[in-house]
MARLUMLUM-283173 format. One record per atom (N, C-alpha, C, O): atom name; residue in three letters; x, y, z; residue number from 0. Coordinates in steps of 0.001 Angstrom, whole numbers, plus 500000, padded with zeros to 6 digits. Each point is the difference from the previous one (the first is absolute). Example, Ala and Ser with C-alpha at 12.3 -4.5 7.8 and 13.67 -1.06 7.14 Angstrom:
<pts>
   at    aa        X        Y        Z     i
    N   ALA   513190   494310   507800     0
   CA   ALA   499110   501190   500000     0
    C   ALA   500900   501200   500000     0
    O   ALA   501036   499981   500665     0
    N   SER   498614   501069   498615     1
   CA   SER   500820   501190   500060     1
    C   SER   499230   501090   500730     1
    O   SER   500509   501108   500169     1
</pts>
This chain:
<pts>
   at    aa        X        Y        Z     i
    N   MET   702300   129455   837437     0
   CA   MET   499872   501306   500220     0
    C   MET   498858   500053   500977     0
    O   MET   498891   499687   499568     0
    N   LEU   501253   500729   501910     1
   CA   LEU   498982   500273   500732     1
    C   LEU   500272   501670   500344     1
    O   LEU   501047   500490   500422     1
    N   ILE   497842   500119   499301     2
   CA   ILE   500064   501528   500304     2
    C   ILE   498998   500004   501101     2
    O   ILE   498882   499653   499619     2
    N   HIS   501224   500677   501776     3
   CA   HIS   499075   500345   500792     3
    C   HIS   499727   500935   500350     3
    O   HIS   500926   500745   499678     3
    N   GLY   498129   499959   500973     4
   CA   GLY   499696   501593   500628     4
    C   GLY   499875   499440   501426     4
    O   GLY   499508   498915   500311     4
    N   ARG   501085   502124   500595     5
   CA   ARG   500273   499974   501158     5
    C   ARG   498609   499921   500699     5
    O   ARG   499738   499260   500948     5
    N   ASP   499486   501535   498499     6
   CA   ASP   498596   500650   500655     6
    C   ASP   498940   498959   498903     6
    O   ASP   498885   500355   499616     6
    N   ASP   501767   498353   500033     7
   CA   ASP   498779   499768   499348     7
    C   ASP   499043   498778   501111     7
    O   ASP   500451   499175   500795     7
    N   ARG   498107   501152   498839     8
   CA   ARG   499167   499679   500837     8
    C   ARG   499354   498673   499446     8
    O   ARG   499270   499257   500656     8
    N   VAL   501158   500543   497879     9
   CA   VAL   499297   498615   499186     9
    C   VAL   500590   498724   500539     9
    O   VAL   499438   499079   500592     9
    N   VAL   502464   501157   498897    10
   CA   VAL   500492   499142   500293    10
    C   VAL   500957   499965   501418    10
    O   VAL   500448   501083   500376    10
    N   SER   499811   497926   500263    11
   CA   SER   500624   500415   501037    11
    C   SER   501828   499833   499610    11
    O   SER   500574   499343   499131    11
    N   PHE   499846   501399   501743    12
   CA   PHE   501655   499884   499825    12
    C   PHE   500335   498521   500120    12
    O   PHE   500794   499478   499218    12
    N   GLU   498656   499898   501676    13
   CA   GLU   500575   498445   500372    13
    C   GLU   499635   499051   498977    13
    O   GLU   500545   498897   499968    13
    N   THR   498321   501541   498950    14
   CA   THR   500032   499218   499036    14
    C   THR   500917   500186   498723    14
    O   THR   500250   499107   499190    14
    N   SER   500252   502312   500757    15
   CA   SER   501008   500052   499276    15
    C   SER   501552   499518   500418    15
    O   SER   500916   499861   499189    15
    N   LEU   499152   499971   501910    16
   CA   LEU   501170   499433   501016    16
    C   LEU   500088   498218   499477    16
    O   LEU   501000   499314   499786    16
    N   TYR   497641   500353   500135    17
   CA   TYR   499946   498756   499724    17
    C   TYR   499873   499579   498414    17
    O   TYR   500221   498849   499622    17
    N   LEU   499551   501787   499853    18
   CA   LEU   500172   500207   498252    18
    C   LEU   501579   499736   499924    18
    O   LEU   500521   499010   499487    18
    N   LEU   500158   502094   501136    19
   CA   LEU   501341   500018   499814    19
    C   LEU   500806   498988   500548    19
    O   LEU   501111   499851   499491    19
    N   ALA   498509   499316   501580    20
   CA   ALA   500954   498923   500313    20
    C   ALA   499222   498793   499241    20
    O   ALA   500485   498868   499973    20
    N   ASN   498516   501387   499531    21
   CA   ASN   499584   498390   499209    21
    C   ASN   500020   500294   498125    21
    O   ASN   499624   499106   499241    21
    N   VAL   500804   502078   500303    22
   CA   VAL   499911   500023   498683    22
    C   VAL   501521   499903   499628    22
    O   VAL   500753   500881   500416    22
    N   PRO   499697   498165   498877    23
   CA   PRO   501671   500463   499688    23
    C   PRO   500380   500874   498980    23
    O   PRO   499523   500168   498878    23
    N   ASN   501626   500481   501826    24
   CA   ASN   500536   501265   499255    24
    C   ASN   499281   501495   500058    24
    O   ASN   500105   500992   499279    24
    N   SER   499100   498710   501934    25
   CA   SER   499131   501261   499837    25
    C   SER   500523   500943   500744    25
    O   SER   500924   499797   500788    25
    N   ARG   498419   501519   498983    26
   CA   ARG   500886   501188   500799    26
    C   ARG   498460   500962   500447    26
    O   ARG   498930   500189   499421    26
    N   LEU   501544   500171   501656    27
   CA   LEU   498683   500797   500536    27
    C   LEU   500502   501711   500387    27
    O   LEU   501028   500341   500584    27
    N   VAL   498095   500363   498983    28
   CA   VAL   500146   501527   500312    28
    C   VAL   499010   500761   500680    28
    O   VAL   498836   500122   499617    28
    N   LEU   501689   500416   501462    29
   CA   LEU   498562   500377   500940    29
    C   LEU   500281   501664   499903    29
    O   LEU   501042   500559   500342    29
    N   LEU   497508   500214   498988    30
   CA   LEU   499872   501428   499928    30
    C   LEU   499514   500095   500946    30
    O   LEU   499152   499229   500450    30
    N   ASN   501392   501994   500194    31
   CA   ASN   499376   500970   501023    31
    C   ASN   498855   500880   499414    31
    O   ASN   499849   500176   498791    31
    N   ARG   499414   500324   502110    32
   CA   ARG   498761   500889   499927    32
    C   ARG   499427   499494   498668    32
    O   ARG   499913   500805   499073    32
    N   CYS   499612   497671   500725    33
   CA   CYS   499463   499431   499061    33
    C   CYS   499018   499048   500593    33
    O   CYS   500205   499444   501079    33
    N   GLY   498477   500336   498031    34
   CA   GLY   499368   499234   500091    34
    C   GLY   499901   498535   499167    34
    O   GLY   501049   499365   499890    34
    N   HIS   497806   500123   499565    35
   CA   HIS   499506   499093   499398    35
    C   HIS   500691   500112   498181    35
    O   HIS   500454   499139   499248    35
    N   TRP   499350   502191   500619    36
   CA   TRP   500081   500305   498351    36
    C   TRP   501700   500714   500159    36
    O   TRP   500216   501176   500294    36
    N   ALA   500703   497917   499467    37
   CA   ALA   501195   500910   500038    37
    C   ALA   500077   500709   498421    37
    O   ALA   500291   501179   499797    37
    N   MET   499431   497975   499321    38
   CA   MET   500216   500446   498637    38
    C   MET   498940   501354   499863    38
    O   MET   500154   500794   499072    38
    N   ILE   499108   499326   501621    39
   CA   ILE   499317   501331   499804    39
    C   ILE   500530   501058   500982    39
    O   ILE   500147   501136   499549    39
    N   GLU   500108   498666   501534    40
   CA   GLU   500688   500773   501230    40
    C   GLU   501392   500160   499550    40
    O   GLU   500273   501199   499958    40
    N   HIS   500397   498291   499802    41
   CA   HIS   501265   500393   499548    41
    C   HIS   500532   499517   498636    41
    O   HIS   501061   499376   499981    41
    N   PRO   498335   500848   498989    42
   CA   PRO   500317   499611   498541    42
    C   PRO   501419   499891   499513    42
    O   PRO   500536   499002   499519    42
    N   GLU   500042   502322   500707    43
   CA   GLU   501428   499930   499723    43
    C   GLU   500774   499123   500405    43
    O   GLU   500715   499451   499161    43
    N   GLU   499370   500191   502113    44
   CA   GLU   500848   499049   501127    44
    C   GLU   499511   498772   499237    44
    O   GLU   500802   499275   499412    44
    N   PHE   497611   500441   500597    45
   CA   PHE   499853   498551   499799    45
    C   PHE   500419   499613   498541    45
    O   PHE   500453   498892   499712    45
    N   ASN   499345   502158   499371    46
   CA   ASN   500573   499694   498324    46
    C   ASN   501333   499690   500192    46
    O   ASN   500435   499133   499242    46
    N   CYS   500654   501536   501905    47
   CA   CYS   501373   499945   499728    47
    C   CYS   500297   498641   500443    47
    O   CYS   500756   499278   499349    47
    N   LEU   498659   500331   501771    48
   CA   LEU   499895   498676   500309    48
    C   LEU   499843   498750   499747    48
    O   LEU   500611   499044   500478    48
    N   VAL   498345   500980   498567    49
   CA   VAL   499780   499151   499202    49
    C   VAL   500869   499847   498664    49
    O   VAL   500393   498987   499422    49
    N   GLY   499779   502438   500277    50
   CA   GLY   500973   499893   498528    50
    C   GLY   501570   499504   500601    50
    O   GLY   500756   499455   499195    50
    N   ASP   499585   500700   501875    51
   CA   ASP   501342   499594   500330    51
    C   ASP   500076   498664   500144    51
    O   ASP   501007   499414   499603    51
    N   PHE   497589   499669   501181    52
   CA   PHE   499819   498667   500452    52
    C   PHE   500242   499200   498494    52
    O   PHE   500822   499099   499828    52
    N   ILE   498347   501402   499234    53
   CA   ILE   499985   499447   498663    53
    C   ILE   501546   500276   499202    53
    O   ILE   500603   499066   499472    53
    N   ALA   499779   501962   500530    54
   CA   ALA   501723   500102   499431    54
    C   ALA   500714   499100   500508    54
    O   ALA   500955   499566   499357    54
    N   ASN   498734   499929   501965    55
   CA   ASN   501225   499300   500771    55
    C   ASN   499607   498560   500110    55
    O   ASN   500722   499279   500688    55
    N   ALA   498107   500150   498658    56
   CA   ALA   499549   498757   500284    56
    C   ALA   500983   499129   499398    56
    O   ALA   499876   498778   500083    56
</pts>
């Protein structure tokens, strides 16, 4: 599971796309109005995404 903030200045979106293309069974979620710290900037959404991913793995 890849969670990428649209406003991330640390990791480029292209890097997340590369990982998505090269990690088998991966999934990418892009969060709007979010920088590098998705788990801090959007904790409820982040926890929901991770919880759903683990439950359905």
